[in-house]
C-alpha positions in Angstrom: 111.8 26.8 58.4 110.8 30.5 58.3 108.9 31.5 61.4 105.2 32.5 61.0 105.0 35.2 63.7 102.9 38.2 62.8 103.7 41.8 63.6 102.8 42.9 67.2 99.0 43.9 67.3 98.4 47.6 66.7 96.5 48.1 70.0 99.5 46.8 71.9 101.9 49.0 70.0 99.7 52.0 70.8 99.6 51.2 74.5 103.4 50.7 74.5 103.9 54.1 72.9 101.7 55.7 75.5 103.5 54.0 78.3 106.9 55.0 77.0 105.9 58.6 76.4 104.5 59.0 79.9 105.5 56.5 82.5 108.9 55.5 81.1 110.0 59.1 80.4 108.9 60.2 83.9 111.1 57.5 85.4 113.8 57.3 82.8 116.7 57.7 85.3 115.3 54.9 87.5 115.0 52.5 84.5 118.6 53.4 83.5 119.7 52.6 87.0 117.9 49.3 87.0 119.5 48.4 83.7 122.9 49.4 85.0 122.8 47.9 88.5 120.5 45.0 88.0 117.4 44.0 90.1 117.2 43.7 93.8 113.5 42.7 94.5 112.5 42.2 98.1 110.0 39.5 97.3 109.0 36.8 94.8 105.4 36.4 94.0 104.0 33.3 92.4 100.6 34.0 90.9 98.1 32.6 88.4 98.4 33.8 84.8 94.7 34.6 84.9 94.2 38.0 83.1 91.9 39.3 85.8 94.7 39.5 88.3 96.8 42.6 88.7 99.5 41.6 91.1 101.9 44.5 90.5 99.1 47.1 90.7 97.5 45.5 93.8 100.8 45.8 95.8 101.6 49.2 94.3 104.9 47.8 93.0 107.3 49.7 90.9 109.8 48.2 88.4 112.4 46.3 90.4 110.2 45.7 93.5 108.8 42.2 92.8 110.1 39.1 91.1 106.9 37.7 89.6 106.2 34.3 88.2 102.8 33.5 86.7 101.6 30.1 85.7 98.4 28.1 85.6 96.9 28.0 89.2 99.9 29.5 90.9 101.5 26.1 91.3 105.0 25.1 92.5 105.9 21.6 91.4 107.7 19.2 93.7 111.5 19.4 93.8 112.6 17.2 90.9 116.2 17.5 89.7 115.6 15.2 86.7 117.4 17.2 84.0 114.1 18.2 82.3 112.5 21.6 81.7 111.3 23.3 84.9 110.5 27.0 84.4 108.9 27.7 87.8 111.5 25.7 89.6 114.3 27.6 87.8 112.7 30.9 88.8 112.5 29.8 92.4 116.2 28.8 92.3 117.2 32.1 90.8 115.1 34.1 93.3 116.5 32.3 96.3 120.1 31.6 95.4 121.0 34.6 93.2 118.5 37.5 94.0 118.4 36.5 97.7 114.7 37.6 98.1 113.5 37.9 101.6 109.9 36.7 101.0 108.1 34.3 98.7 104.4 34.8 98.4 102.1 32.2 96.7 98.7 33.7 95.7 95.7 31.7 94.6 92.4 33.3 93.5 88.6 33.0 93.2 87.2 31.2 90.2 90.5 29.8 89.0 90.1 27.9 85.8 93.1 25.7 86.4 91.7 24.6 89.8 88.3 23.9 88.3 90.1 21.7 85.7 91.9 19.9 88.4 88.6 19.3 90.3 86.8 18.0 87.2 89.7 15.8 86.1 90.1 14.0 89.4 86.3 13.8 90.0 85.8 12.1 86.6 84.1 15.1 84.9 86.9 15.8 82.4 88.4 12.5 81.3 90.2 14.2 78.4 92.6 15.8 80.9 93.8 12.4 81.9 95.3 11.9 78.5 99.1 11.9 78.6 99.1 14.6 75.9 97.2 17.1 77.9 99.6 19.8 79.2 96.8 21.1 81.5 96.1 17.7 82.9 99.8 16.9 83.6 100.3 20.3 85.2 97.2 19.8 87.4 98.7 16.5 88.6 100.7 18.7 90.9 97.4 19.4 92.8 96.4 15.8 93.3 97.3 15.9 97.1 95.2 19.0 97.4 92.2 17.4 95.6 92.5 14.3 97.9 92.1 16.6 100.9 88.8 17.9 99.7 87.5 14.9 97.8 85.0 13.9 100.5 84.0 17.5 101.4 80.3 18.3 101.5 78.9 21.4 99.9 78.2 22.8 96.5 80.6 23.1 93.6 81.6 26.7 94.5 82.4 25.8 98.1 84.5 22.8 97.0 86.4 24.9 94.4 87.2 27.6 97.0 88.5 24.9 99.4 90.6 23.4 96.5 92.0 26.9 95.7 93.1 27.2 99.3 94.6 23.7 99.3 96.4 24.4 96.1 98.2 27.3 97.7 99.1 25.1 100.7 100.3 22.3 98.4 102.5 24.7 96.5 104.1 26.0 99.8 104.7 22.4 100.9 106.4 21.7 97.6 108.4 24.9 97.8 109.8 23.9 101.2 110.9 20.6 99.6 113.6 22.6 97.6 116.8 22.2 99.7 118.0 25.7 99.0 114.6 27.1 100.1 114.4 25.1 103.3 118.0 26.0 104.1 117.2 29.7 103.7 114.1 29.4 105.8 116.0 27.7 108.5 118.7 30.3 108.4 116.1 33.1 108.8 116.9 34.8 105.6 113.7 33.8 103.8 110.0 33.7 104.7 107.3 31.9 102.8 103.7 33.1 102.7 100.4 32.1 101.2 97.3 34.2 100.2 94.1 34.0 98.2 92.2 36.8 96.3 88.5 37.2 96.1 88.4 39.0 92.8 84.8 40.2 93.1 85.3 41.8 96.5 88.9 42.9 96.1 89.7 41.0 99.3 93.0 39.4 100.0 93.0 36.5 102.6 96.3 35.4 104.1 97.2 31.9 105.2 97.5 31.7 108.9 100.9 30.5 110.1 100.9 26.9 111.1 97.2 26.4 110.1 95.3 25.5 107.0 93.1 28.6 107.4 92.9 31.8 105.4 91.8 35.1 107.0 91.2 38.6 105.6 94.2 40.8 105.7 
């Protein structure tokens, strides 16, 4: 069957041309070196695919600095070597065993649509997400332990969602540490794991306090 892909939208083509004419040309030697020698990022960042987040810009990263994975709600699934398709798990494996990154940072954020979907699915407000054919629903199943920890929490919806966003980051870190090659690297002292949460409206980054389930401004 012939593919039905359309040409790249003109506005993206124009932006690309502007980038190549200025940013690329100003750093052409650096890009050539990256292509020739490969990447050596110091950190892996696992972030939500929400278009409001600018992870690279926020950390002032240059090409080659960060190994970035973006998915719905910044989730890391449990270790599950079942022979199926695992994009995020494959990226974690590559970052730790091949690239030898020194840090992995999981970042959640304010008003996360994926987290809201998780909340509504498990609280009975979005039964359609329980359908086995819902990709969103099955991905949000990863957050069930996080939802269970806030299920009886008092407060309004916004407060509950922030708490769930925080717990989602913690759940992802707990799952991350369940990967044998991750836990081995952590035990060896060659890898550190971190959590954070972004308040988009205020531009505030809160870091997960080591050994606690608390986030504090950085």
